[in-house]
N, C-alpha and C positions, 0 to 999 in steps of 0.2 A: 728303808724299810718302812712300810705301811702296817698300821694295826688298828683293829677295831676293839674298843674298849668296852667290854661287857658291864652292864648295869651293876652287878655285884660289887665290882672294882670301884666303880664310881661312888656307890653307896658307902663303901669302906671309908672313903674319903669325906663325904658330905656328912656322915653320921659319927666320923672319927670312932670307928669301932677298933678298939684297943689291939685286938690280936692281929688286925691285918692292915692298919692304916699306915705303917711305915712303907711297907712295900707299894701298897696301892697308889699312896701319895709319890712315890719315885716314879711310877709309871706314868701318872698324870704330869710330873714335872717334864719327864722325858718327851712326853708329847708336845708340851707347851714350847720346849727348846727346839724342837725339830717341826718346822712349819710343814704342813701338808702331809704329815704323817700318821696324825691321829684322828679317828673317827669315832662316831657313835651313832648308834641306830636311832632312827626317829622314835620309834615306840619306847626306847629305853628312857627317854626324856619324860614321858607321862610316867613310866614305872619309877622313876627317880622323884619325880613331883610327888606322887601319890605317897609313897613310904617316908620320904623326907618331910614332908609337911605335917606328918602324924608324928614324927619325933622331934622335928627342929622348928616346926612353925612354917606357915606359908613364904613370908618374906625371905627367910634364911636359906630356903631351898630355891626360891626364885633367883635370889643373888648367886647363887652356886651354879645354877643352870646357866645364868648369863655368863658367868666366868668362863665355865667349860666351853662354852658356845665361842667364846672369843679365839679359841685355837683348836677345838675340837670341831672337824666337819661332819655333816649329816650326808650320807650317801642317798641318791636319788633311787627310791624304789617305788613300783607302781602295782598295778593289778596282776601283770605277769609274774612279777616278784613273789607276791603272796600266793599266787598259784603254784610257783616254783617250790615256795616253802612247805605248801601242803603235800608236794610230792618227795620230799627229801626222806629218807630212811632216820629220821631223828624223831624220838618219841614225843617230846616237848615241843609245842608248836612255837612258842615265844623263843626257844633256842634256835629253831628252824628260822624265824625271822631273823635272827642275829646273823645267822650262816648267810642268808641271802643278800642282807646288808653288807656282810663282809666281802661277799663276792663283788657286790656293785661297786664297793670302795676299792677293788683289787687289793685287798688287805692279804699281807703275807701271813699273819696270825690274828686269831681272836684271843685276847688278853682275858682270862677269867679265872676265878677259883673253882669252877665248876667244869674242869676239863673231861670228866668222864661222860658228860652228857653231849659231849662233841665228838666223840671218838670215831663216829662215822660221817663227820663234816668233811667236805672237800677243801675247807680250809682249815689248816691245822690249829689246835688250841694250847695255849701255854698258860701257865700260872704267872702271876705276877713276878715272882722269885726267877722263874726259867727265863722270862722275857728279860728281866735286867741282867743276868748272868749271860745272855747273848749280847746285848748292846754294850756290856762293859768289857766283853773280851776282847 
């Protein structure tokens, strides 16, 4: 199984968001344990850095990014993918970029806490809890 991990899930881990950290950490751990299964969109890295440095500091968030990039791959996207994102029936452009990244990664799912925004995505979205139920079944 291949999954694109949305930035909200990664920020849960980086910022240790109490309400979400346990399930999100388990998703990240699954990706680490399953080589070539976990992906992160290129633009998510800057989003994580921007929010993370404000909350945790530049060094801490850079360390976190280095750690996740040791096992999460970044799918190749380009001009055509950006134009494809513009054409998707998804209101939030950042979410559309996630979708084209998931397509480029040949992901089976986008793991996100924000599944409502992906209901028109050609790549199904699942919450961290739903993903963990699937891989533990």
